[in-house]
N, CA, C, O and the ligand as a Tripos MOL2 file, in Angstrom:
@<TRIPOS>MOLECULE
protein
  229   227    58     0     0
PROTEIN
NO_CHARGES

@<TRIPOS>ATOM
      1 N         -13.9550    1.6080    1.9080 N.3       1 MET1
      2 CA        -13.0060    2.2470    0.9770 C.3       1 MET1
      3 C         -11.6350    2.3500    1.6320 C.2       1 MET1
      4 O         -11.4950    2.8000    2.7690 O.2       1 MET1
      5 N         -10.6570    1.9320    0.8990 N.am      2 PHE2
      6 CA         -9.3040    2.0580    1.4110 C.3       2 PHE2
      7 C          -8.6900    3.3720    0.9250 C.2       2 PHE2
      8 O          -8.9110    3.7870   -0.2130 O.2       2 PHE2
      9 N          -7.9480    3.9940    1.7630 N.am      3 PRO3
     10 CA         -7.2400    5.2020    1.3000 C.3       3 PRO3
     11 C          -6.2000    4.8270    0.2580 C.2       3 PRO3
     12 O          -5.5290    3.8010    0.3680 O.2       3 PRO3
     13 N          -6.0800    5.6670   -0.7410 N.am      4 ALA4
     14 CA         -5.1090    5.3960   -1.8010 C.3       4 ALA4
     15 C          -3.7140    5.7380   -1.3120 C.2       4 ALA4
     16 O          -3.1010    6.7290   -1.7090 O.2       4 ALA4
     17 N          -3.2580    4.8950   -0.4580 N.am      5 ARG5
     18 CA         -1.9630    5.1730    0.1450 C.3       5 ARG5
     19 C          -0.8880    4.3110   -0.5180 C.2       5 ARG5
     20 O          -0.9560    3.0820   -0.4860 O.2       5 ARG5
     21 N           0.0580    4.9390   -1.0890 N.am      6 THR6
     22 CA          1.1470    4.2090   -1.7240 C.3       6 THR6
     23 C           2.2520    3.9500   -0.7060 C.2       6 THR6
     24 O           2.7200    4.8670   -0.0300 O.2       6 THR6
     25 N           2.6470    2.7310   -0.6100 N.am      7 PRO7
     26 CA          3.7540    2.4540    0.3120 C.3       7 PRO7
     27 C           4.9730    3.2720   -0.0840 C.2       7 PRO7
     28 O           5.2980    3.3680   -1.2670 O.2       7 PRO7
     29 N           5.6350    3.8470    0.8700 N.am      8 PRO8
     30 CA          6.8080    4.6590    0.5400 C.3       8 PRO8
     31 C           7.9230    3.8120   -0.0400 C.2       8 PRO8
     32 O           8.2730    2.7600    0.4950 O.2       8 PRO8
     33 N           8.4660    4.2850   -1.1330 N.am      9 ILE9
     34 CA          9.6290    3.6110   -1.7040 C.3       9 ILE9
     35 C          10.8640    4.2710   -1.1120 C.2       9 ILE9
     36 O          11.3610    5.2840   -1.6040 O.2       9 ILE9
     37 N          11.3200    3.6770   -0.0780 N.am     10 SER10
     38 CA         12.4090    4.2930    0.6750 C.3      10 SER10
     39 C          13.7420    4.0560   -0.0070 C.2      10 SER10
     40 O          14.0230    2.9650   -0.5030 O.2      10 SER10
     41 N          14.5470    5.0880   -0.0200 N.am     11 SER11
     42 CA         15.9130    4.9200   -0.5020 C.3      11 SER11
     43 C          16.8630    4.8540    0.6800 C.2      11 SER11
     44 O          18.0730    5.0380    0.5480 O.2      11 SER11
     45 N          16.2850    4.5900    1.8270 N.am     12 GLY12
     46 CA         17.0720    4.5520    3.0430 C.3      12 GLY12
     47 C          17.7610    3.2200    3.2430 C.2      12 GLY12
     48 O          17.8220    2.3810    2.3440 O.2      12 GLY12
     49 N          18.2580    3.0550    4.4050 N.am     13 ASP13
     50 CA         19.0930    1.8870    4.6560 C.3      13 ASP13
     51 C          18.2900    0.5970    4.7410 C.2      13 ASP13
     52 O          18.8340   -0.4880    4.5310 O.2      13 ASP13
     53 N          17.0050    0.7050    5.0450 N.am     14 GLU14
     54 CA         16.2510   -0.5180    5.2380 C.3      14 GLU14
     55 C          16.0350   -1.2840    3.9440 C.2      14 GLU14
     56 O          16.1150   -2.5120    3.9150 O.2      14 GLU14
     57 N          15.7590   -0.5410    2.8670 N.am     15 THR15
     58 CA         15.4420   -1.2230    1.6150 C.3      15 THR15
     59 C          16.6210   -1.2810    0.6580 C.2      15 THR15
     60 O          16.6330   -2.0940   -0.2650 O.2      15 THR15
     61 N          17.6060   -0.4290    0.8710 N.am     16 THR16
     62 CA         18.7890   -0.4830    0.0260 C.3      16 THR16
     63 C          20.0290   -0.5760    0.9010 C.2      16 THR16
     64 O          20.7440    0.4050    1.1090 O.2      16 THR16
     65 N          20.2610   -1.7610    1.3990 N.am     17 PRO17
     66 CA         21.4080   -1.9400    2.2960 C.3      17 PRO17
     67 C          22.7160   -1.6680    1.5650 C.2      17 PRO17
     68 O          22.9110   -2.0780    0.4210 O.2      17 PRO17
     69 N          23.5950   -0.9710    2.2510 N.am     18 HIS18
     70 CA         24.8560   -0.5890    1.6120 C.3      18 HIS18
     71 C          25.9490   -1.5940    1.9150 C.2      18 HIS18
     72 O          27.1060   -1.2400    2.1400 O.2      18 HIS18
     73 N          25.5590   -2.8320    1.9130 N.am     19 ALA19
     74 CA         26.5490   -3.8770    2.1270 C.3      19 ALA19
     75 C          26.0740   -5.1310    1.4030 C.2      19 ALA19
     76 O          24.8750   -5.3880    1.3000 O.2      19 ALA19
     77 N          27.0090   -5.8850    0.9170 N.am     20 ALA20
     78 CA         26.6330   -7.1520    0.3150 C.3      20 ALA20
     79 C          26.1350   -8.0930    1.3970 C.2      20 ALA20
     80 O          26.5440   -7.9970    2.5540 O.2      20 ALA20
     81 N          25.2460   -9.0070    1.0140 N.am     21 CYS21
     82 CA         24.7120   -9.9370    1.9950 C.3      21 CYS21
     83 C          25.5350  -11.2110    2.0210 C.2      21 CYS21
     84 O          25.6850  -11.8830    1.0000 O.2      21 CYS21
     85 N          26.0590  -11.5370    3.1700 N.am     22 PRO22
     86 CA         26.8400  -12.7660    3.2760 C.3      22 PRO22
     87 C          25.9850  -14.0210    3.1690 C.2      22 PRO22
     88 O          26.5000  -15.1140    2.9360 O.2      22 PRO22
     89 N          24.6800  -13.8600    3.3390 N.am     23 ALA23
     90 CA         23.8000  -15.0260    3.3300 C.3      23 ALA23
     91 C          23.3630  -15.4030    1.9160 C.2      23 ALA23
     92 O          23.3400  -16.5830    1.5670 O.2      23 ALA23
     93 N          23.0160  -14.4000    1.0980 N.am     24 CYS24
     94 CA         22.4770  -14.7040   -0.2220 C.3      24 CYS24
     95 C          23.3150  -14.0870   -1.3460 C.2      24 CYS24
     96 O          22.9680  -14.2210   -2.5190 O.2      24 CYS24
     97 N          24.4110  -13.4150   -0.9960 N.am     25 ASP25
     98 CA         25.3400  -12.8770   -1.9900 C.3      25 ASP25
     99 C          24.7580  -11.7390   -2.8130 C.2      25 ASP25
    100 O          25.2860  -11.4300   -3.8810 O.2      25 ASP25
    101 N          23.6930  -11.1100   -2.3510 N.am     26 SER26
    102 CA         23.1710   -9.9700   -3.0900 C.3      26 SER26
    103 C          24.1360   -8.7950   -2.9490 C.2      26 SER26
    104 O          24.8140   -8.6420   -1.9340 O.2      26 SER26
    105 N          24.1780   -7.9760   -3.9870 N.am     27 GLN27
    106 CA         25.1410   -6.8920   -4.0240 C.3      27 GLN27
    107 C          24.6680   -5.7110   -3.1830 C.2      27 GLN27
    108 O          23.4790   -5.5910   -2.8850 O.2      27 GLN27
    109 N          25.5980   -4.8440   -2.8030 N.am     28 PRO28
    110 CA         25.1980   -3.6390   -2.0640 C.3      28 PRO28
    111 C          24.1650   -2.8340   -2.8360 C.2      28 PRO28
    112 O          24.3570   -2.5680   -4.0230 O.2      28 PRO28
    113 N          23.0940   -2.4490   -2.1990 N.am     29 GLY29
    114 CA         22.0370   -1.6940   -2.8430 C.3      29 GLY29
    115 C          20.9480   -2.5750   -3.4190 C.2      29 GLY29
    116 O          19.8780   -2.0780   -3.7710 O.2      29 GLY29
    117 N          21.1930   -3.8540   -3.5210 N.am     30 ALA30
    118 CA         20.1940   -4.7840   -4.0260 C.3      30 ALA30
    119 C          19.5210   -5.4900   -2.8640 C.2      30 ALA30
    120 O          20.1360   -5.7300   -1.8250 O.2      30 ALA30
    121 N          18.2480   -5.8210   -3.0510 N.am     31 PRO31
    122 CA         17.5420   -6.5110   -1.9710 C.3      31 PRO31
    123 C          18.0290   -7.9370   -1.8060 C.2      31 PRO31
    124 O          18.6100   -8.5320   -2.7140 O.2      31 PRO31
    125 N          17.7790   -8.4600   -0.6360 N.am     32 CYS32
    126 CA         18.1180   -9.8520   -0.3890 C.3      32 CYS32
    127 C          17.2070  -10.7640   -1.2110 C.2      32 CYS32
    128 O          16.0830  -10.4010   -1.5590 O.2      32 CYS32
    129 N          17.7110  -11.9310   -1.5050 N.am     33 THR33
    130 CA         16.9050  -12.9060   -2.2230 C.3      33 THR33
    131 C          16.8910  -14.2260   -1.4550 C.2      33 THR33
    132 O          17.7650  -14.5120   -0.6370 O.2      33 THR33
    133 N          15.8790  -15.0020   -1.7490 N.am     34 SER34
    134 CA         15.7680  -16.3080   -1.1300 C.3      34 SER34
    135 C          15.5720  -17.3510   -2.2170 C.2      34 SER34
    136 O          15.3340  -17.0190   -3.3780 O.2      34 SER34
    137 N          15.6730  -18.5890   -1.8350 N.am     35 HIS35
    138 CA         15.4490  -19.6950   -2.7620 C.3      35 HIS35
    139 C          16.3530  -19.5680   -3.9890 C.2      35 HIS35
    140 O          15.8850  -19.5870   -5.1270 O.2      35 HIS35
    141 N          17.6360  -19.4400   -3.7370 N.am     36 SER36
    142 CA         18.6320  -19.3610   -4.8030 C.3      36 SER36
    143 C          18.3830  -18.1860   -5.7400 C.2      36 SER36
    144 O          18.6470  -18.2770   -6.9380 O.2      36 SER36
    145 N          17.8820  -17.0980   -5.2040 N.am     37 GLY37
    146 CA         17.7180  -15.8870   -5.9860 C.3      37 GLY37
    147 C          16.4160  -15.7890   -6.7450 C.2      37 GLY37
    148 O          16.2130  -14.8330   -7.4930 O.2      37 GLY37
    149 N          15.5310  -16.7480   -6.5730 N.am     38 THR38
    150 CA         14.2710  -16.7160   -7.3090 C.3      38 THR38
    151 C          13.2140  -15.8850   -6.5990 C.2      38 THR38
    152 O          12.2170  -15.4870   -7.2020 O.2      38 THR38
    153 N          13.4310  -15.6320   -5.3390 N.am     39 ARG39
    154 CA         12.4830  -14.8310   -4.5660 C.3      39 ARG39
    155 C          13.2080  -13.6390   -3.9670 C.2      39 ARG39
    156 O          14.2620  -13.7710   -3.3450 O.2      39 ARG39
    157 N          12.6160  -12.4790   -4.1730 N.am     40 THR40
    158 CA         13.1970  -11.2780   -3.5960 C.3      40 THR40
    159 C          12.5820  -10.9920   -2.2430 C.2      40 THR40
    160 O          11.3610  -10.9850   -2.0900 O.2      40 THR40
    161 N          13.4140  -10.7650   -1.2920 N.am     41 ARG41
    162 CA         12.9300  -10.3850    0.0350 C.3      41 ARG41
    163 C          12.7520   -8.8850    0.0480 C.2      41 ARG41
    164 O          13.7030   -8.1300    0.2500 O.2      41 ARG41
    165 N          11.5310   -8.4670   -0.1680 N.am     42 ARG42
    166 CA         11.2850   -7.0380   -0.3160 C.3      42 ARG42
    167 C          11.1310   -6.3240    1.0180 C.2      42 ARG42
    168 O          11.2910   -5.1060    1.0960 O.2      42 ARG42
    169 N          10.8280   -7.0580    2.0390 N.am     43 HIS43
    170 CA         10.4460   -6.4070    3.2890 C.3      43 HIS43
    171 C          11.4920   -6.5410    4.3880 C.2      43 HIS43
    172 O          11.4430   -5.8530    5.4080 O.2      43 HIS43
    173 N          12.4190   -7.4280    4.1590 N.am     44 ASP44
    174 CA         13.4630   -7.5360    5.1720 C.3      44 ASP44
    175 C          14.7370   -8.0750    4.5170 C.2      44 ASP44
    176 O          14.7630   -8.4020    3.3310 O.2      44 ASP44
    177 N          15.7370   -8.1500    5.2890 N.am     45 VAL45
    178 CA         16.9970   -8.6930    4.7940 C.3      45 VAL45
    179 C          17.4480   -9.7920    5.7440 C.2      45 VAL45
    180 O          16.9230   -9.9550    6.8460 O.2      45 VAL45
    181 N          18.4260  -10.5280    5.2820 N.am     46 HIS46
    182 CA         18.9210  -11.5980    6.1350 C.3      46 HIS46
    183 C          19.5640  -11.0370    7.3940 C.2      46 HIS46
    184 O          20.1210   -9.9390    7.4100 O.2      46 HIS46
    185 N          19.4660  -11.8180    8.4210 N.am     47 ARG47
    186 CA         20.0030  -11.3940    9.7020 C.3      47 ARG47
    187 C          21.5070  -11.1630    9.5950 C.2      47 ARG47
    188 O          22.0580  -10.2650   10.2320 O.2      47 ARG47
    189 N          22.1540  -11.9810    8.7880 N.am     48 ALA48
    190 CA         23.5950  -11.8380    8.6280 C.3      48 ALA48
    191 C          23.9330  -10.4920    7.9940 C.2      48 ALA48
    192 O          24.9690   -9.8960    8.2890 O.2      48 ALA48
    193 N          23.0380  -10.0180    7.1110 N.am     49 ARG49
    194 CA         23.2930   -8.7380    6.4640 C.3      49 ARG49
    195 C          23.0700   -7.5840    7.4480 C.2      49 ARG49
    196 O          23.7980   -6.5910    7.4530 O.2      49 ARG49
    197 N          22.0590   -7.7490    8.2580 N.am     50 THR50
    198 CA         21.8260   -6.7480    9.2890 C.3      50 THR50
    199 C          23.0560   -6.6020   10.1640 C.2      50 THR50
    200 O          23.4500   -5.4980   10.5380 O.2      50 THR50
    201 N          23.6530   -7.7390   10.4810 N.am     51 ALA51
    202 CA         24.8540   -7.7160   11.3060 C.3      51 ALA51
    203 C          26.0020   -7.0540   10.5390 C.2      51 ALA51
    204 O          26.7930   -6.3080   11.1160 O.2      51 ALA51
    205 N          26.0860   -7.3310    9.2420 N.am     52 ALA52
    206 CA         27.1480   -6.7500    8.4370 C.3      52 ALA52
    207 C          26.9670   -5.2430    8.3370 C.2      52 ALA52
    208 O          27.9390   -4.4900    8.3900 O.2      52 ALA52
    209 N          25.7230   -4.8060    8.1930 N.am     53 LEU53
    210 CA         25.4430   -3.3840    8.1230 C.3      53 LEU53
    211 C          25.8030   -2.7040    9.4320 C.2      53 LEU53
    212 O          26.3590   -1.6060    9.4470 O.2      53 LEU53
    213 N          25.4840   -3.3610   10.5090 N.am     54 ALA54
    214 CA         25.7990   -2.7870   11.8140 C.3      54 ALA54
    215 C          27.2940   -2.6940   12.0140 C.2      54 ALA54
    216 O          27.7980   -1.7990   12.6910 O.2      54 ALA54
    217 N          27.9890   -3.6350   11.4130 N.am     55 ALA55
    218 CA         29.4410   -3.6660   11.5980 C.3      55 ALA55
    219 C          30.1250   -2.5970   10.7530 C.2      55 ALA55
    220 O          31.2020   -2.1200   11.1090 O.2      55 ALA55
    221 N          29.5010   -2.2180    9.6300 N.am     56 THR56
    222 CA         30.1420   -1.2670    8.7190 C.3      56 THR56
    223 C          29.7170    0.1630    8.9930 C.2      56 THR56
    224 O          30.3300    1.0960    8.4740 O.2      56 THR56
    225 N          28.7000    0.3520    9.7810 N.am     57 SER57
    226 CA         28.2200    1.7070   10.0190 C.3      57 SER57
    227 C          28.7160    2.2530   11.3430 C.2      57 SER57
    228 O          28.4020    3.3890   11.6980 O.2      57 SER57
    229 ZN         20.5010  -11.7990    2.0490 Zn       58 ZN58
@<TRIPOS>BOND
     1     1     2 1
     2     2     3 1
     3     3     4 2
     4     3     5 am
     5     5     6 1
     6     6     7 1
     7     7     8 2
     8     7     9 am
     9     9    10 1
    10    10    11 1
    11    11    12 2
    12    11    13 am
    13    13    14 1
    14    14    15 1
    15    15    16 2
    16    15    17 am
    17    17    18 1
    18    18    19 1
    19    19    20 2
    20    19    21 am
    21    21    22 1
    22    22    23 1
    23    23    24 2
    24    23    25 am
    25    25    26 1
    26    26    27 1
    27    27    28 2
    28    27    29 am
    29    29    30 1
    30    30    31 1
    31    31    32 2
    32    31    33 am
    33    33    34 1
    34    34    35 1
    35    35    36 2
    36    35    37 am
    37    37    38 1
    38    38    39 1
    39    39    40 2
    40    39    41 am
    41    41    42 1
    42    42    43 1
    43    43    44 2
    44    43    45 am
    45    45    46 1
    46    46    47 1
    47    47    48 2
    48    47    49 am
    49    49    50 1
    50    50    51 1
    51    51    52 2
    52    51    53 am
    53    53    54 1
    54    54    55 1
    55    55    56 2
    56    55    57 am
    57    57    58 1
    58    58    59 1
    59    59    60 2
    60    59    61 am
    61    61    62 1
    62    62    63 1
    63    63    64 2
    64    63    65 am
    65    65    66 1
    66    66    67 1
    67    67    68 2
    68    67    69 am
    69    69    70 1
    70    70    71 1
    71    71    72 2
    72    71    73 am
    73    73    74 1
    74    74    75 1
    75    75    76 2
    76    75    77 am
    77    77    78 1
    78    78    79 1
    79    79    80 2
    80    79    81 am
    81    81    82 1
    82    82    83 1
    83    83    84 2
    84    83    85 am
    85    85    86 1
    86    86    87 1
    87    87    88 2
    88    87    89 am
    89    89    90 1
    90    90    91 1
    91    91    92 2
    92    91    93 am
    93    93    94 1
    94    94    95 1
    95    95    96 2
    96    95    97 am
    97    97    98 1
    98    98    99 1
    99    99   100 2
   100    99   101 am
   101   101   102 1
   102   102   103 1
   103   103   104 2
   104   103   105 am
   105   105   106 1
   106   106   107 1
   107   107   108 2
   108   107   109 am
   109   109   110 1
   110   110   111 1
   111   111   112 2
   112   111   113 am
   113   113   114 1
   114   114   115 1
   115   115   116 2
   116   115   117 am
   117   117   118 1
   118   118   119 1
   119   119   120 2
   120   119   121 am
   121   121   122 1
   122   122   123 1
   123   123   124 2
   124   123   125 am
   125   125   126 1
   126   126   127 1
   127   127   128 2
   128   127   129 am
   129   129   130 1
   130   130   131 1
   131   131   132 2
   132   131   133 am
   133   133   134 1
   134   134   135 1
   135   135   136 2
   136   135   137 am
   137   137   138 1
   138   138   139 1
   139   139   140 2
   140   139   141 am
   141   141   142 1
   142   142   143 1
   143   143   144 2
   144   143   145 am
   145   145   146 1
   146   146   147 1
   147   147   148 2
   148   147   149 am
   149   149   150 1
   150   150   151 1
   151   151   152 2
   152   151   153 am
   153   153   154 1
   154   154   155 1
   155   155   156 2
   156   155   157 am
   157   157   158 1
   158   158   159 1
   159   159   160 2
   160   159   161 am
   161   161   162 1
   162   162   163 1
   163   163   164 2
   164   163   165 am
   165   165   166 1
   166   166   167 1
   167   167   168 2
   168   167   169 am
   169   169   170 1
   170   170   171 1
   171   171   172 2
   172   171   173 am
   173   173   174 1
   174   174   175 1
   175   175   176 2
   176   175   177 am
   177   177   178 1
   178   178   179 1
   179   179   180 2
   180   179   181 am
   181   181   182 1
   182   182   183 1
   183   183   184 2
   184   183   185 am
   185   185   186 1
   186   186   187 1
   187   187   188 2
   188   187   189 am
   189   189   190 1
   190   190   191 1
   191   191   192 2
   192   191   193 am
   193   193   194 1
   194   194   195 1
   195   195   196 2
   196   195   197 am
   197   197   198 1
   198   198   199 1
   199   199   200 2
   200   199   201 am
   201   201   202 1
   202   202   203 1
   203   203   204 2
   204   203   205 am
   205   205   206 1
   206   206   207 1
   207   207   208 2
   208   207   209 am
   209   209   210 1
   210   210   211 1
   211   211   212 2
   212   211   213 am
   213   213   214 1
   214   214   215 1
   215   215   216 2
   216   215   217 am
   217   217   218 1
   218   218   219 1
   219   219   220 2
   220   219   221 am
   221   221   222 1
   222   222   223 1
   223   223   224 2
   224   223   225 am
   225   225   226 1
   226   226   227 1
   227   227   228 2
@<TRIPOS>SUBSTRUCTURE
     1 MET1         2 RESIDUE 1 A MET
     2 PHE2         6 RESIDUE 1 A PHE
     3 PRO3        10 RESIDUE 1 A PRO
     4 ALA4        14 RESIDUE 1 A ALA
     5 ARG5        18 RESIDUE 1 A ARG
     6 THR6        22 RESIDUE 1 A THR
     7 PRO7        26 RESIDUE 1 A PRO
     8 PRO8        30 RESIDUE 1 A PRO
     9 ILE9        34 RESIDUE 1 A ILE
    10 SER10       38 RESIDUE 1 A SER
    11 SER11       42 RESIDUE 1 A SER
    12 GLY12       46 RESIDUE 1 A GLY
    13 ASP13       50 RESIDUE 1 A ASP
    14 GLU14       54 RESIDUE 1 A GLU
    15 THR15       58 RESIDUE 1 A THR
    16 THR16       62 RESIDUE 1 A THR
    17 PRO17       66 RESIDUE 1 A PRO
    18 HIS18       70 RESIDUE 1 A HIS
    19 ALA19       74 RESIDUE 1 A ALA
    20 ALA20       78 RESIDUE 1 A ALA
    21 CYS21       82 RESIDUE 1 A CYS
    22 PRO22       86 RESIDUE 1 A PRO
    23 ALA23       90 RESIDUE 1 A ALA
    24 CYS24       94 RESIDUE 1 A CYS
    25 ASP25       98 RESIDUE 1 A ASP
    26 SER26      102 RESIDUE 1 A SER
    27 GLN27      106 RESIDUE 1 A GLN
    28 PRO28      110 RESIDUE 1 A PRO
    29 GLY29      114 RESIDUE 1 A GLY
    30 ALA30      118 RESIDUE 1 A ALA
    31 PRO31      122 RESIDUE 1 A PRO
    32 CYS32      126 RESIDUE 1 A CYS
    33 THR33      130 RESIDUE 1 A THR
    34 SER34      134 RESIDUE 1 A SER
    35 HIS35      138 RESIDUE 1 A HIS
    36 SER36      142 RESIDUE 1 A SER
    37 GLY37      146 RESIDUE 1 A GLY
    38 THR38      150 RESIDUE 1 A THR
    39 ARG39      154 RESIDUE 1 A ARG
    40 THR40      158 RESIDUE 1 A THR
    41 ARG41      162 RESIDUE 1 A ARG
    42 ARG42      166 RESIDUE 1 A ARG
    43 HIS43      170 RESIDUE 1 A HIS
    44 ASP44      174 RESIDUE 1 A ASP
    45 VAL45      178 RESIDUE 1 A VAL
    46 HIS46      182 RESIDUE 1 A HIS
    47 ARG47      186 RESIDUE 1 A ARG
    48 ALA48      190 RESIDUE 1 A ALA
    49 ARG49      194 RESIDUE 1 A ARG
    50 THR50      198 RESIDUE 1 A THR
    51 ALA51      202 RESIDUE 1 A ALA
    52 ALA52      206 RESIDUE 1 A ALA
    53 LEU53      210 RESIDUE 1 A LEU
    54 ALA54      214 RESIDUE 1 A ALA
    55 ALA55      218 RESIDUE 1 A ALA
    56 THR56      222 RESIDUE 1 A THR
    57 SER57      226 RESIDUE 1 A SER
    58 ZN58       229 GROUP 0 **** ****
C-alpha cells in the first residue's frame, strides 16, 4: 500500500520562476517547455533560466 501522499504544489521559486526563460521563452511564473512548447517541464527548468533567476535575485 502506498501512502496517499500528494506531491506538494509549491508556489515557491522552483516551480514558478519569476523570470522569463531565455531558452524556451516561457513567461515569468510559467513553467519551462520543451519541444517547441508541446512539452511542459514540470520538474525542472532550463539551465539558462536558473542562471537568469540567480542573476535577478
Ligand atoms: Zn525554459
